[in-house]
py3Dmol code that shows the C-alpha trace and the ligand (Angstrom):
import py3Dmol

protein = """\
ATOM      1  CA  MET A   1     119.323 106.117  43.432  1.00  0.00           C
ATOM      2  CA  PRO A   2     118.482 102.570  44.501  1.00  0.00           C
ATOM      3  CA  ASP A   3     115.475 101.474  46.554  1.00  0.00           C
ATOM      4  CA  PHE A   4     115.589 102.117  50.282  1.00  0.00           C
ATOM      5  CA  ALA A   5     114.012 101.294  53.648  1.00  0.00           C
ATOM      6  CA  ILE A   6     113.530 103.183  56.883  1.00  0.00           C
ATOM      7  CA  GLY A   7     115.005 101.853  60.099  1.00  0.00           C
ATOM      8  CA  VAL A   8     113.762 103.039  63.477  1.00  0.00           C
ATOM      9  CA  ASP A   9     115.500 102.506  66.810  1.00  0.00           C
ATOM     10  CA  LEU A  10     113.167 103.256  69.684  1.00  0.00           C
ATOM     11  CA  GLY A  11     115.350 103.565  72.781  1.00  0.00           C
ATOM     12  CA  GLY A  12     114.646 104.711  76.290  1.00  0.00           C
ATOM     13  CA  THR A  13     116.189 108.192  75.798  1.00  0.00           C
ATOM     14  CA  ASN A  14     116.329 108.622  72.014  1.00  0.00           C
ATOM     15  CA  LEU A  15     114.223 107.817  69.000  1.00  0.00           C
ATOM     16  CA  ARG A  16     116.351 107.438  65.878  1.00  0.00           C
ATOM     17  CA  VAL A  17     115.116 107.209  62.309  1.00  0.00           C
ATOM     18  CA  ALA A  18     117.391 106.421  59.345  1.00  0.00           C
ATOM     19  CA  VAL A  19     117.137 106.023  55.590  1.00  0.00           C
ATOM     20  CA  VAL A  20     119.267 103.098  54.398  1.00  0.00           C
ATOM     21  CA  GLU A  21     119.612 102.039  50.763  1.00  0.00           C
ATOM     22  CA  GLU A  22     119.798  98.427  49.586  1.00  0.00           C
ATOM     23  CA  GLN A  23     123.594  98.224  49.538  1.00  0.00           C
ATOM     24  CA  GLY A  24     123.733  99.314  53.165  1.00  0.00           C
ATOM     25  CA  THR A  25     124.635 102.999  52.838  1.00  0.00           C
ATOM     26  CA  LEU A  26     123.033 105.141  55.493  1.00  0.00           C
ATOM     27  CA  LEU A  27     121.692 108.176  53.627  1.00  0.00           C
ATOM     28  CA  GLU A  28     120.299 110.194  56.479  1.00  0.00           C
ATOM     29  CA  LYS A  29     119.699 109.879  60.202  1.00  0.00           C
ATOM     30  CA  VAL A  30     117.494 111.850  62.589  1.00  0.00           C
ATOM     31  CA  THR A  31     117.743 111.675  66.381  1.00  0.00           C
ATOM     32  CA  ILE A  32     114.881 112.871  68.589  1.00  0.00           C
ATOM     33  CA  SER A  33     114.904 113.004  72.367  1.00  0.00           C
ATOM     34  CA  THR A  34     111.995 111.043  73.809  1.00  0.00           C
ATOM     35  CA  LYS A  35     112.083 112.973  77.086  1.00  0.00           C
ATOM     36  CA  LEU A  36     109.183 115.280  76.242  1.00  0.00           C
ATOM     37  CA  LEU A  37     107.187 112.658  74.350  1.00  0.00           C
ATOM     38  CA  ARG A  38     105.772 110.878  77.361  1.00  0.00           C
ATOM     39  CA  THR A  39     102.727 109.129  75.928  1.00  0.00           C
ATOM     40  CA  PRO A  40     102.860 106.396  73.276  1.00  0.00           C
ATOM     41  CA  GLU A  41     100.589 108.512  71.044  1.00  0.00           C
ATOM     42  CA  ARG A  42     102.918 111.521  71.077  1.00  0.00           C
ATOM     43  CA  LEU A  43     105.973 109.381  70.502  1.00  0.00           C
ATOM     44  CA  VAL A  44     104.393 107.503  67.603  1.00  0.00           C
ATOM     45  CA  SER A  45     103.240 110.831  66.104  1.00  0.00           C
ATOM     46  CA  ALA A  46     106.771 112.230  66.247  1.00  0.00           C
ATOM     47  CA  MET A  47     108.125 108.999  64.784  1.00  0.00           C
ATOM     48  CA  CYS A  48     105.640 109.043  61.898  1.00  0.00           C
ATOM     49  CA  GLU A  49     106.213 112.720  61.107  1.00  0.00           C
ATOM     50  CA  ASN A  50     109.931 112.092  60.778  1.00  0.00           C
ATOM     51  CA  ILE A  51     109.463 108.909  58.735  1.00  0.00           C
ATOM     52  CA  GLU A  52     107.080 110.715  56.381  1.00  0.00           C
ATOM     53  CA  GLU A  53     109.414 113.651  55.944  1.00  0.00           C
ATOM     54  CA  LEU A  54     112.410 111.391  55.162  1.00  0.00           C
ATOM     55  CA  ALA A  55     110.472 108.965  52.944  1.00  0.00           C
ATOM     56  CA  GLY A  56     108.941 111.875  51.006  1.00  0.00           C
ATOM     57  CA  ARG A  57     112.362 113.299  50.329  1.00  0.00           C
ATOM     58  CA  PHE A  58     113.897 110.061  49.031  1.00  0.00           C
ATOM     59  CA  ARG A  59     110.833 108.600  47.283  1.00  0.00           C
ATOM     60  CA  PRO A  60     111.284 110.411  43.942  1.00  0.00           C
ATOM     61  CA  SER A  61     114.541 108.526  43.396  1.00  0.00           C
ATOM     62  CA  GLY A  62     113.689 105.014  44.651  1.00  0.00           C
ATOM     63  CA  ARG A  63     111.048 102.686  46.042  1.00  0.00           C
ATOM     64  CA  LEU A  64     110.375 102.455  49.801  1.00  0.00           C
ATOM     65  CA  HIS A  65     110.572  98.792  50.861  1.00  0.00           C
ATOM     66  CA  GLY A  66     108.944  99.475  54.191  1.00  0.00           C
ATOM     67  CA  ILE A  67     109.743 100.401  57.762  1.00  0.00           C
ATOM     68  CA  GLY A  68     111.546  98.283  60.327  1.00  0.00           C
ATOM     69  CA  VAL A  69     111.259  99.216  64.000  1.00  0.00           C
ATOM     70  CA  GLY A  70     113.529  97.943  66.774  1.00  0.00           C
ATOM     71  CA  ILE A  71     111.881  98.121  70.206  1.00  0.00           C
ATOM     72  CA  PRO A  72     113.129  97.156  73.654  1.00  0.00           C
ATOM     73  CA  GLY A  73     110.611  94.926  75.352  1.00  0.00           C
ATOM     74  CA  ILE A  74     108.211  92.099  74.760  1.00  0.00           C
ATOM     75  CA  ILE A  75     106.427  92.274  71.412  1.00  0.00           C
ATOM     76  CA  ASP A  76     103.661  90.025  70.161  1.00  0.00           C
ATOM     77  CA  LEU A  77     105.025  89.470  66.667  1.00  0.00           C
ATOM     78  CA  HIS A  78     101.741  88.223  65.259  1.00  0.00           C
ATOM     79  CA  THR A  79      99.525  91.080  66.409  1.00  0.00           C
ATOM     80  CA  GLY A  80     102.192  93.823  66.441  1.00  0.00           C
ATOM     81  CA  VAL A  81     101.352  94.742  70.031  1.00  0.00           C
ATOM     82  CA  LEU A  82     104.041  95.957  72.419  1.00  0.00           C
ATOM     83  CA  ARG A  83     103.198  94.038  75.612  1.00  0.00           C
ATOM     84  CA  GLU A  84     105.610  95.856  77.900  1.00  0.00           C
ATOM     85  CA  SER A  85     108.952  97.584  77.850  1.00  0.00           C
ATOM     86  CA  PRO A  86     111.358  98.268  80.720  1.00  0.00           C
ATOM     87  CA  ASN A  87     112.559 101.441  78.928  1.00  0.00           C
ATOM     88  CA  LEU A  88     109.136 102.767  77.974  1.00  0.00           C
ATOM     89  CA  PRO A  89     107.039 102.944  81.116  1.00  0.00           C
ATOM     90  CA  GLY A  90     103.342 103.331  80.436  1.00  0.00           C
ATOM     91  CA  TRP A  91     103.431 101.299  77.245  1.00  0.00           C
ATOM     92  CA  HIS A  92     101.212  98.358  78.073  1.00  0.00           C
ATOM     93  CA  ASP A  93      99.564  96.330  75.328  1.00  0.00           C
ATOM     94  CA  TYR A  94     100.019  99.154  72.832  1.00  0.00           C
ATOM     95  CA  PRO A  95      99.156  98.241  69.187  1.00  0.00           C
ATOM     96  CA  ILE A  96     102.239  99.992  67.839  1.00  0.00           C
ATOM     97  CA  ARG A  97     102.396  98.309  64.417  1.00  0.00           C
ATOM     98  CA  GLU A  98      98.743  99.097  63.643  1.00  0.00           C
ATOM     99  CA  GLU A  99      99.195 102.722  64.746  1.00  0.00           C
ATOM    100  CA  ILE A 100     102.227 103.297  62.520  1.00  0.00           C
ATOM    101  CA  GLU A 101     100.703 101.467  59.538  1.00  0.00           C
ATOM    102  CA  ARG A 102      97.462 103.425  59.875  1.00  0.00           C
ATOM    103  CA  ARG A 103      99.281 106.754  59.868  1.00  0.00           C
ATOM    104  CA  LEU A 104     101.751 105.982  57.107  1.00  0.00           C
ATOM    105  CA  GLY A 105     100.021 103.427  54.898  1.00  0.00           C
ATOM    106  CA  ALA A 106     103.289 101.500  54.588  1.00  0.00           C
ATOM    107  CA  ARG A 107     104.397  98.043  55.638  1.00  0.00           C
ATOM    108  CA  VAL A 108     105.870  97.957  59.153  1.00  0.00           C
ATOM    109  CA  ILE A 109     107.955  95.157  60.688  1.00  0.00           C
ATOM    110  CA  LEU A 110     108.497  95.174  64.447  1.00  0.00           C
ATOM    111  CA  GLU A 111     111.422  93.450  66.075  1.00  0.00           C
ATOM    112  CA  ASN A 112     113.102  93.188  69.441  1.00  0.00           C
ATOM    113  CA  ASP A 113     116.016  95.663  69.789  1.00  0.00           C
ATOM    114  CA  ALA A 114     118.657  92.976  70.353  1.00  0.00           C
ATOM    115  CA  ASN A 115     117.441  91.088  67.271  1.00  0.00           C
ATOM    116  CA  VAL A 116     117.730  94.160  65.018  1.00  0.00           C
ATOM    117  CA  ALA A 117     121.245  94.812  66.371  1.00  0.00           C
ATOM    118  CA  ALA A 118     122.130  91.202  65.466  1.00  0.00           C
ATOM    119  CA  MET A 119     120.605  91.626  61.996  1.00  0.00           C
ATOM    120  CA  GLY A 120     122.630  94.835  61.456  1.00  0.00           C
ATOM    121  CA  GLU A 121     125.920  93.171  62.407  1.00  0.00           C
ATOM    122  CA  PHE A 122     124.992  90.133  60.312  1.00  0.00           C
ATOM    123  CA  TRP A 123     124.297  92.279  57.258  1.00  0.00           C
ATOM    124  CA  LEU A 124     127.120  94.859  57.397  1.00  0.00           C
ATOM    125  CA  GLY A 125     129.266  94.262  60.463  1.00  0.00           C
ATOM    126  CA  ALA A 126     131.071  91.471  62.302  1.00  0.00           C
ATOM    127  CA  GLY A 127     128.741  88.726  61.038  1.00  0.00           C
ATOM    128  CA  ARG A 128     129.063  89.698  57.381  1.00  0.00           C
ATOM    129  CA  GLY A 129     129.938  86.743  55.170  1.00  0.00           C
ATOM    130  CA  PHE A 130     128.637  84.070  57.567  1.00  0.00           C
ATOM    131  CA  ASP A 131     125.320  82.263  57.091  1.00  0.00           C
ATOM    132  CA  SER A 132     124.458  82.167  60.816  1.00  0.00           C
ATOM    133  CA  MET A 133     125.418  84.157  63.898  1.00  0.00           C
ATOM    134  CA  PHE A 134     124.793  84.665  67.610  1.00  0.00           C
ATOM    135  CA  MET A 135     125.110  88.148  69.093  1.00  0.00           C
ATOM    136  CA  PHE A 136     125.385  89.214  72.729  1.00  0.00           C
ATOM    137  CA  THR A 137     124.367  92.868  73.251  1.00  0.00           C
ATOM    138  CA  LEU A 138     125.857  94.303  76.414  1.00  0.00           C
ATOM    139  CA  GLY A 139     123.842  97.287  77.598  1.00  0.00           C
ATOM    140  CA  THR A 140     122.294  97.941  80.974  1.00  0.00           C
ATOM    141  CA  GLY A 141     121.487  94.244  80.932  1.00  0.00           C
ATOM    142  CA  ILE A 142     122.482  91.647  78.348  1.00  0.00           C
ATOM    143  CA  GLY A 143     120.361  90.784  75.341  1.00  0.00           C
ATOM    144  CA  GLY A 144     120.927  88.468  72.445  1.00  0.00           C
ATOM    145  CA  GLY A 145     119.932  87.656  68.905  1.00  0.00           C
ATOM    146  CA  ILE A 146     120.169  84.457  66.883  1.00  0.00           C
ATOM    147  CA  ILE A 147     120.441  84.519  63.083  1.00  0.00           C
ATOM    148  CA  LEU A 148     120.025  81.113  61.439  1.00  0.00           C
ATOM    149  CA  ASP A 149     120.604  80.806  57.691  1.00  0.00           C
ATOM    150  CA  GLY A 150     119.987  84.518  57.222  1.00  0.00           C
ATOM    151  CA  ALA A 151     116.800  84.817  59.287  1.00  0.00           C
ATOM    152  CA  ILE A 152     116.160  85.838  62.887  1.00  0.00           C
ATOM    153  CA  TRP A 153     115.292  82.835  65.072  1.00  0.00           C
ATOM    154  CA  HIS A 154     112.273  83.813  67.170  1.00  0.00           C
ATOM    155  CA  GLY A 155     111.601  80.613  69.033  1.00  0.00           C
ATOM    156  CA  MET A 156     107.978  79.760  69.805  1.00  0.00           C
ATOM    157  CA  THR A 157     106.767  83.099  71.192  1.00  0.00           C
ATOM    158  CA  GLY A 158     109.511  85.492  70.091  1.00  0.00           C
ATOM    159  CA  MET A 159     111.493  85.116  73.293  1.00  0.00           C
ATOM    160  CA  ALA A 160     114.495  83.188  71.944  1.00  0.00           C
ATOM    161  CA  GLY A 161     117.986  84.555  72.590  1.00  0.00           C
ATOM    162  CA  GLU A 162     118.004  85.751  76.197  1.00  0.00           C
ATOM    163  CA  PRO A 163     121.582  84.990  77.246  1.00  0.00           C
ATOM    164  CA  GLY A 164     121.494  87.592  80.024  1.00  0.00           C
ATOM    165  CA  HIS A 165     119.546  85.195  82.213  1.00  0.00           C
ATOM    166  CA  MET A 166     121.704  82.131  81.768  1.00  0.00           C
ATOM    167  CA  THR A 167     122.986  80.964  85.147  1.00  0.00           C
ATOM    168  CA  PHE A 168     126.630  81.819  85.819  1.00  0.00           C
ATOM    169  CA  ASP A 169     126.633  81.267  89.590  1.00  0.00           C
ATOM    170  CA  PRO A 170     123.793  79.047  90.900  1.00  0.00           C
ATOM    171  CA  ASP A 171     124.096  80.572  94.378  1.00  0.00           C
ATOM    172  CA  GLY A 172     124.803  84.093  93.162  1.00  0.00           C
ATOM    173  CA  PRO A 173     122.853  87.303  93.805  1.00  0.00           C
ATOM    174  CA  PRO A 174     119.132  87.339  92.981  1.00  0.00           C
ATOM    175  CA  CYS A 175     118.065  88.685  89.595  1.00  0.00           C
ATOM    176  CA  ALA A 176     114.832  90.534  88.756  1.00  0.00           C
ATOM    177  CA  CYS A 177     113.897  87.600  86.500  1.00  0.00           C
ATOM    178  CA  GLY A 178     113.521  85.292  89.531  1.00  0.00           C
ATOM    179  CA  ASN A 179     116.736  83.329  89.021  1.00  0.00           C
ATOM    180  CA  ASN A 180     119.967  83.603  91.022  1.00  0.00           C
ATOM    181  CA  GLY A 181     123.405  84.447  89.639  1.00  0.00           C
ATOM    182  CA  CYS A 182     122.355  85.332  86.087  1.00  0.00           C
ATOM    183  CA  LEU A 183     125.029  86.419  83.592  1.00  0.00           C
ATOM    184  CA  GLU A 184     123.562  89.951  83.874  1.00  0.00           C
ATOM    185  CA  GLN A 185     124.613  90.085  87.520  1.00  0.00           C
ATOM    186  CA  PHE A 186     128.259  89.703  86.466  1.00  0.00           C
ATOM    187  CA  ALA A 187     128.581  91.396  83.066  1.00  0.00           C
ATOM    188  CA  GLY A 188     126.965  94.339  81.309  1.00  0.00           C
ATOM    189  CA  ALA A 189     126.561  97.741  82.992  1.00  0.00           C
ATOM    190  CA  ASN A 190     124.359  96.484  85.830  1.00  0.00           C
ATOM    191  CA  GLY A 191     126.689  93.573  86.567  1.00  0.00           C
ATOM    192  CA  VAL A 192     129.815  95.747  86.652  1.00  0.00           C
ATOM    193  CA  LEU A 193     128.132  98.307  88.908  1.00  0.00           C
ATOM    194  CA  ARG A 194     126.703  95.628  91.202  1.00  0.00           C
ATOM    195  CA  MET A 195     130.163  94.127  91.725  1.00  0.00           C
ATOM    196  CA  ALA A 196     131.677  97.592  92.273  1.00  0.00           C
ATOM    197  CA  ARG A 197     129.000  98.419  94.854  1.00  0.00           C
ATOM    198  CA  GLU A 198     129.597  95.126  96.645  1.00  0.00           C
ATOM    199  CA  ALA A 199     133.360  95.789  96.783  1.00  0.00           C
ATOM    200  CA  ILE A 200     132.848  99.343  98.097  1.00  0.00           C
ATOM    201  CA  ASN A 201     130.358  98.207 100.744  1.00  0.00           C
ATOM    202  CA  ALA A 202     132.758  95.516 101.902  1.00  0.00           C
ATOM    203  CA  GLY A 203     135.448  98.192 102.371  1.00  0.00           C
ATOM    204  CA  ARG A 204     137.887  96.549  99.996  1.00  0.00           C
ATOM    205  CA  ALA A 205     137.796  99.120  97.171  1.00  0.00           C
ATOM    206  CA  PRO A 206     139.237 102.452  98.383  1.00  0.00           C
ATOM    207  CA  GLU A 207     139.970 103.697  94.850  1.00  0.00           C
ATOM    208  CA  LEU A 208     136.459 102.882  93.619  1.00  0.00           C
ATOM    209  CA  ALA A 209     134.991 104.634  96.681  1.00  0.00           C
ATOM    210  CA  ARG A 210     137.130 107.726  95.990  1.00  0.00           C
ATOM    211  CA  THR A 211     136.156 107.749  92.295  1.00  0.00           C
ATOM    212  CA  GLU A 212     132.508 107.503  93.269  1.00  0.00           C
ATOM    213  CA  ARG A 213     132.809 110.439  95.686  1.00  0.00           C
ATOM    214  CA  GLU A 214     134.665 112.627  93.196  1.00  0.00           C
ATOM    215  CA  ASN A 215     132.238 111.947  90.349  1.00  0.00           C
ATOM    216  CA  GLY A 216     129.022 111.896  92.351  1.00  0.00           C
ATOM    217  CA  GLY A 217     128.404 108.288  91.315  1.00  0.00           C
ATOM    218  CA  LEU A 218     129.879 105.379  89.416  1.00  0.00           C
ATOM    219  CA  THR A 219     129.556 104.333  85.776  1.00  0.00           C
ATOM    220  CA  PRO A 220     130.987 101.231  84.068  1.00  0.00           C
ATOM    221  CA  LYS A 221     133.293 103.607  82.176  1.00  0.00           C
ATOM    222  CA  LEU A 222     134.748 104.972  85.435  1.00  0.00           C
ATOM    223  CA  VAL A 223     135.318 101.428  86.698  1.00  0.00           C
ATOM    224  CA  TYR A 224     136.973 100.574  83.384  1.00  0.00           C
ATOM    225  CA  GLN A 225     139.206 103.673  83.529  1.00  0.00           C
ATOM    226  CA  LEU A 226     140.354 102.657  87.006  1.00  0.00           C
ATOM    227  CA  SER A 227     141.130  99.173  85.719  1.00  0.00           C
ATOM    228  CA  THR A 228     143.320 100.616  82.923  1.00  0.00           C
ATOM    229  CA  GLN A 229     145.164 102.644  85.596  1.00  0.00           C
ATOM    230  CA  GLY A 230     146.041  99.365  87.285  1.00  0.00           C
ATOM    231  CA  ASP A 231     143.563  99.326  90.174  1.00  0.00           C
ATOM    232  CA  GLU A 232     143.380  95.660  91.145  1.00  0.00           C
ATOM    233  CA  VAL A 233     139.765  95.712  92.376  1.00  0.00           C
ATOM    234  CA  ALA A 234     138.523  97.310  89.136  1.00  0.00           C
ATOM    235  CA  ARG A 235     140.617  94.897  87.090  1.00  0.00           C
ATOM    236  CA  GLY A 236     139.149  92.007  89.074  1.00  0.00           C
ATOM    237  CA  ILE A 237     135.611  93.205  88.289  1.00  0.00           C
ATOM    238  CA  TYR A 238     136.335  93.261  84.556  1.00  0.00           C
ATOM    239  CA  ARG A 239     138.063  89.904  84.776  1.00  0.00           C
ATOM    240  CA  THR A 240     134.983  88.408  86.436  1.00  0.00           C
ATOM    241  CA  ALA A 241     132.773  90.015  83.770  1.00  0.00           C
ATOM    242  CA  SER A 242     135.001  88.489  81.073  1.00  0.00           C
ATOM    243  CA  LYS A 243     134.892  85.105  82.747  1.00  0.00           C
ATOM    244  CA  ALA A 244     131.084  85.235  82.974  1.00  0.00           C
ATOM    245  CA  LEU A 245     130.784  86.274  79.351  1.00  0.00           C
ATOM    246  CA  GLY A 246     133.266  83.606  78.241  1.00  0.00           C
ATOM    247  CA  THR A 247     131.291  80.977  80.134  1.00  0.00           C
ATOM    248  CA  ALA A 248     128.070  82.064  78.395  1.00  0.00           C
ATOM    249  CA  ILE A 249     129.723  82.125  74.955  1.00  0.00           C
ATOM    250  CA  ALA A 250     131.105  78.625  75.562  1.00  0.00           C
ATOM    251  CA  ALA A 251     127.613  77.372  76.451  1.00  0.00           C
ATOM    252  CA  MET A 252     126.114  78.914  73.302  1.00  0.00           C
ATOM    253  CA  ILE A 253     128.897  77.474  71.137  1.00  0.00           C
ATOM    254  CA  ASN A 254     128.277  74.024  72.604  1.00  0.00           C
ATOM    255  CA  ALA A 255     124.526  74.390  72.084  1.00  0.00           C
ATOM    256  CA  LEU A 256     124.462  75.896  68.601  1.00  0.00           C
ATOM    257  CA  ASN A 257     127.822  75.255  66.848  1.00  0.00           C
ATOM    258  CA  LEU A 258     127.443  78.438  64.764  1.00  0.00           C
ATOM    259  CA  PRO A 259     130.313  80.008  62.772  1.00  0.00           C
ATOM    260  CA  SER A 260     130.053  83.510  64.265  1.00  0.00           C
ATOM    261  CA  PHE A 261     129.645  84.855  67.823  1.00  0.00           C
ATOM    262  CA  VAL A 262     129.609  88.626  68.205  1.00  0.00           C
ATOM    263  CA  VAL A 263     129.806  90.754  71.361  1.00  0.00           C
ATOM    264  CA  GLY A 264     128.317  94.236  71.044  1.00  0.00           C
ATOM    265  CA  GLY A 265     127.232  97.139  73.207  1.00  0.00           C
ATOM    266  CA  GLY A 266     128.915  99.607  75.532  1.00  0.00           C
ATOM    267  CA  VAL A 267     131.094  97.173  77.443  1.00  0.00           C
ATOM    268  CA  ALA A 268     132.437  95.777  74.171  1.00  0.00           C
ATOM    269  CA  GLY A 269     134.669  98.880  74.143  1.00  0.00           C
ATOM    270  CA  ALA A 270     136.863  97.078  76.670  1.00  0.00           C
ATOM    271  CA  TRP A 271     137.407  94.253  74.152  1.00  0.00           C
ATOM    272  CA  GLU A 272     141.117  94.854  73.564  1.00  0.00           C
ATOM    273  CA  ALA A 273     141.963  94.678  77.241  1.00  0.00           C
ATOM    274  CA  PHE A 274     139.695  91.826  78.278  1.00  0.00           C
ATOM    275  CA  SER A 275     139.090  89.536  75.286  1.00  0.00           C
ATOM    276  CA  PRO A 276     142.127  87.368  76.235  1.00  0.00           C
ATOM    277  CA  TYR A 277     140.212  86.396  79.416  1.00  0.00           C
ATOM    278  CA  ILE A 278     137.087  85.682  77.347  1.00  0.00           C
ATOM    279  CA  TYR A 279     138.978  83.464  74.876  1.00  0.00           C
ATOM    280  CA  GLU A 280     140.728  81.662  77.725  1.00  0.00           C
ATOM    281  CA  GLU A 281     137.390  80.856  79.347  1.00  0.00           C
ATOM    282  CA  VAL A 282     135.740  79.766  76.096  1.00  0.00           C
ATOM    283  CA  ARG A 283     138.688  77.517  75.255  1.00  0.00           C
ATOM    284  CA  ARG A 284     138.595  75.939  78.703  1.00  0.00           C
ATOM    285  CA  ARG A 285     134.831  75.342  78.748  1.00  0.00           C
ATOM    286  CA  SER A 286     133.907  74.443  75.188  1.00  0.00           C
ATOM    287  CA  PHE A 287     135.332  71.370  73.482  1.00  0.00           C
ATOM    288  CA  VAL A 288     133.341  72.393  70.402  1.00  0.00           C
ATOM    289  CA  TYR A 289     135.343  75.642  70.329  1.00  0.00           C
ATOM    290  CA  ARG A 290     138.658  73.824  70.834  1.00  0.00           C
ATOM    291  CA  ALA A 291     137.811  71.601  67.877  1.00  0.00           C
ATOM    292  CA  THR A 292     136.833  74.548  65.660  1.00  0.00           C
ATOM    293  CA  ALA A 293     138.980  77.541  66.761  1.00  0.00           C
ATOM    294  CA  PRO A 294     140.451  79.415  63.781  1.00  0.00           C
ATOM    295  CA  PRO A 295     144.188  78.841  63.226  1.00  0.00           C
ATOM    296  CA  GLU A 296     146.375  81.816  64.205  1.00  0.00           C
ATOM    297  CA  GLY A 297     146.543  84.587  61.649  1.00  0.00           C
ATOM    298  CA  LYS A 298     143.750  83.235  59.462  1.00  0.00           C
ATOM    299  CA  LEU A 299     140.703  85.449  59.533  1.00  0.00           C
ATOM    300  CA  MET A 300     137.689  83.591  58.218  1.00  0.00           C
ATOM    301  CA  PRO A 301     138.428  80.008  57.203  1.00  0.00           C
ATOM    302  CA  PRO A 302     135.185  78.026  56.758  1.00  0.00           C
ATOM    303  CA  GLY A 303     134.161  75.458  59.368  1.00  0.00           C
ATOM    304  CA  ARG A 304     135.635  77.505  62.237  1.00  0.00           C
ATOM    305  CA  THR A 305     134.091  79.324  65.206  1.00  0.00           C
ATOM    306  CA  HIS A 306     134.739  83.073  65.105  1.00  0.00           C
ATOM    307  CA  ILE A 307     134.347  85.221  68.234  1.00  0.00           C
ATOM    308  CA  THR A 308     134.640  88.972  67.642  1.00  0.00           C
ATOM    309  CA  HIS A 309     133.369  92.322  68.857  1.00  0.00           C
ATOM    310  CA  ALA A 310     130.645  94.204  66.983  1.00  0.00           C
ATOM    311  CA  LEU A 311     131.669  96.721  64.318  1.00  0.00           C
ATOM    312  CA  LEU A 312     128.719  99.072  63.846  1.00  0.00           C
ATOM    313  CA  GLY A 313     128.456 100.529  67.354  1.00  0.00           C
ATOM    314  CA  ALA A 314     125.170 102.172  68.275  1.00  0.00           C
ATOM    315  CA  ASP A 315     123.985 102.110  64.638  1.00  0.00           C
ATOM    316  CA  SER A 316     123.766  98.312  64.356  1.00  0.00           C
ATOM    317  CA  GLY A 317     120.086  98.398  65.379  1.00  0.00           C
ATOM    318  CA  LEU A 318     119.258 101.091  62.818  1.00  0.00           C
ATOM    319  CA  TYR A 319     120.851  99.114  59.984  1.00  0.00           C
ATOM    320  CA  GLY A 320     119.218  95.886  61.141  1.00  0.00           C
ATOM    321  CA  ALA A 321     115.769  97.487  61.433  1.00  0.00           C
ATOM    322  CA  ALA A 322     116.085  98.932  57.922  1.00  0.00           C
ATOM    323  CA  ARG A 323     117.207  95.548  56.597  1.00  0.00           C
ATOM    324  CA  LEU A 324     114.025  93.725  57.707  1.00  0.00           C
ATOM    325  CA  PRO A 325     111.623  95.098  55.059  1.00  0.00           C
ATOM    326  CA  MET A 326     114.221  94.421  52.346  1.00  0.00           C
ATOM    327  CA  LEU A 327     114.465  90.701  53.105  1.00  0.00           C
ATOM    328  CA  PRO A 328     112.663  88.192  50.894  1.00  0.00           C
ATOM    329  CA  GLU A 329     109.633  86.654  52.612  1.00  0.00           C
ATOM    330  CA  GLU A 330     111.322  83.322  53.363  1.00  0.00           C
ATOM    331  CA  LEU A 331     114.025  85.132  55.371  1.00  0.00           C
ATOM    332  CA  GLU A 332     111.695  87.322  57.405  1.00  0.00           C
ATOM    333  CA  ALA A 333     111.972  85.063  60.437  1.00  0.00           C
ATOM    334  CA  HIS A 334     112.250  81.525  61.692  1.00  0.00           C
ATOM    335  CA  GLU A 335     109.734  80.423  64.254  1.00  0.00           C
ATOM    336  CA  ALA A 336     109.407  77.270  66.262  1.00  0.00           C
ATOM    337  CA  LYS A 337     105.941  75.866  65.724  1.00  0.00           C
ATOM    338  CA  SER A 338     103.977  75.720  68.949  1.00  0.00           C
ATOM    339  CA  THR A 339     101.430  73.257  67.613  1.00  0.00           C
ATOM    340  CA  VAL A 340     101.826  69.613  68.553  1.00  0.00           C
ATOM    341  CA  GLN A 341     102.283  67.308  65.610  1.00  0.00           C
ATOM    342  CA  THR A 342      99.802  64.465  66.022  1.00  0.00           C
ATOM    343  CA  ASN A 343     100.488  61.153  64.436  1.00  0.00           C
ATOM    344  CA  SER A 344      97.407  60.481  62.290  1.00  0.00           C
ATOM    345  CA  LYS A 345      98.163  56.956  61.211  1.00  0.00           C
TER     346      LYS A 345
END
"""
ligand_1 = """\
1
ZN
Zn 118.018 86.880 85.457
"""
view = py3Dmol.view(width=600, height=400)
view.addModel(protein, "pdb")
view.setStyle({"model": 0}, {"cartoon": {"style": "trace"}})
view.addModel(ligand_1, "xyz")
view.setStyle({"model": 1}, {"stick": {}})
view.zoomTo()
view.show()
């Protein structure tokens, strides 16, 4: 048995812990509901108990590289403190890395949940074989992760890769971030539901209104199902979402000129039906893409821009989190230096 690492995905409803060996095989996975574990202490205890149990079982056959933890929210990467998390209310300035390390005596690497998803796809999924990648994660909102030359790009304070708050419509609806018309208002679960609500309230979506009544509410999946049944309003919502996403991808291609752009998350399930609209928008808005689009039928020629959907589904974050402690030190992360270089001539 080869050496292994433990990947943890700390979500709003589930805590998942997995043992992954160096070649990328997932050996075992445990899912725990976080519903009854309301305090950070209880959740970290449950997490550590499960990590210990799994690590103890696999240790006789291989070395434990360490533990990688993907967390939604703002993390201070230097101190290992979780500043705040929209999915984990009550977690303010919690020293999560110290707590886990103290209980387990093992090396722990914390990372933003979108960044671990990107690392998972880069290692074993849609980004495999490329040296750099950008990933959009479509969930409730829209997150992102940048991998440059094999390492996560953190920016100056760990906040790099927030495509959800790029402006799509300057005069669009207000966003919780303070901006107007963010990408998140037009794509991702919140964006799809916001547009559906607007259409129902305006009285121009009888089918959506009926679906909502019959199901006691709306989900992006219900809107998508209506669109596949030919409902024009639902189709229009997904077309707008595709256009918004295509516009954002075009902007990132122009800014970064990377070889691989990956779209992951729940809404990526609609890829087959709506990717033609995404490609159309990217082609129209990015001359960098037009100059580097792969020729028809050729999968991965070098020097081309590849746009694809994610391949690992909900497990991408688990794989990516487990990958972090396996990486050599120079690939642990890229950071922009916040110090000013003074010219000492
Ligand atoms: Zn915003």
